[in-house]
N, C-alpha and C positions, 0 to 999 in steps of 0.2 A: 503493499500501499505506499501511496505517495501522500504528503501532508505539505502543499505549497502554501505559504500565507503573502498574500500581497496586502499588507495593511495600508491603511489610509495615512498614515503619516510618514511614509517614504517619502522622501523628494523624487523628482524626476529622474535623475542619474543614478538612485539607491533602487528604485522600480525596474528601469533599463537593465542593472546588473543582476537584480534578483531572478529577473527573468530568462536572460541567457544563462545563468547558474541552474535556474530549475529546469531549463529546455536540454540542458547537457547533462544535467542528472536523469530525468527521463528518456533520455533516448542512449544511455550508455547501454553498449552492448546488443542492440537492437537493432537487426540486420533489414528490416522491413522498413522502406524509406516512406510508405504510403502509411503505417501506423506512425513511425514517429512525426511526419506531418500532421496527423490528425492531433496527436498531442502538444503539439508546438501551438498549432491554431488554437488551441483549447487554452493553453497557459496564457497566449497573447491575449485570448477575451479575458482573463481573470485578472492579466497584469494591469492592462493599457486601457483605462477608465474613458468612455464616450467614444467607443467605435459601434459601427452597426452593422460592420462586416470586419472578419479577419480571416483570413485564408492564404493558399498557395494556387498559383497556376504553374501547370508543369509544360517543359518545352517538349513536344514528341511531333518528331517529323516536320520540323518547322515553322509550329503553329504555337500557341499556348493552348493548354487543355486544362479543364477546371479540375484540381486537385481537394483535400480536404479542407474544409473550412466551417466557420461559423458565422451565422447571419441567415438574410432571407435568399431563396433562389436565387443562383447566379447565371450568367452566361458562359455555356458550355465550350465554347472555343472563340478564340480571340486572335485574328492574323495579326503579325508585326506590324503592318504600317495601320493599325488603328488603336484606340484607347490609350490610356496612361500605361495599363500593363503592358500595352503591343508597344510602345514606346522604350518604356524599360527595357523587356527583354531585345528589343531590335539594335538600341544604342549601347546598352549594358551600363546605364547611367540612371539612379535613383530617380524618381520622378517625384519631387516636393509639390503639391497641387493645392494652394489655398482655396480655389474657387473651381470645381469641375465643370462649371456650366459656361467657363471662359477658354476651358482648355480644348483645341481644335480637335475635332474628331471624337471626343470624348462618348464611350458608349454609357449608358444610362442602364443598367440592370437594375438596380435601386433608385428611384426617383428620388428617394429622402437622402441620399449621400450627397455632401456639399464640398467634401476637402477630401484629399486622398495621399497615402503615402505609399507608394511602390518602390521593392529593391530589390535588384535581379541576386539571383543565388547562382554563383560559379562553381564547377568544378573541373578542374585541370584548364581554366582559362576560359572556358565555355559556359553559357547561360544554360543551365538546366531548368531554374524555374523562377518566378518571382513570389515574393511575399507581396501580398495585396491588403492594405490596411483603408478601412473608408469611415467617413464620420460623420454624421448628419449637422456638425456644426462646422460653418465656413472658418478656413485657417486655422483648423484644429492643430494640426502637426505642426512642429518645431523643426530646426535644422537638428538639435540634439537628438531629436527622434530619428531623425534620418541617418546621422552617426551612429546610435545604437543599434538600429535594427540593420545596418552595414555591419555590424559587428556579429550582431547576433545570428545574419545571412555566413558569413565566414566560417563563424564556429560549428553550425549544424551540416555545412553542404556537403560535409563525406556520408552524414548519415540520412539523407535523404533520395539518396540515388536508387 
């Protein structure tokens, strides 16, 4: 049994560090990448307040395919030339979008989403997935969130293949 605490008194940096540590602990020794993504999505949901969607899109045969997530039903396939996730996967760079309605080519899977953070996950220099976080609050995500999620992506990359 795992017991992870995301206590309200934690600072954002403490919360991100606790999330990373919990993700590493729960995936330690588990070879199933899908199971690991599912648990990491659940931890993200538990540790990061203000989300309405948290999960993964996996790179499969040149497009993003929905992976484990928490939130409303989502788009199943995303081409690399569309949406925040597609752009992040195509250019390999984190996308911090304060207002998704102002993002050219935004794909509205959930009309309630207002801001988004998408972080590519690399394995051997290749994007294998993206971590996608949505919030109903405009401007919800910070550069600190982006940096912390990039560290999480790097830490778990070998565990989600």
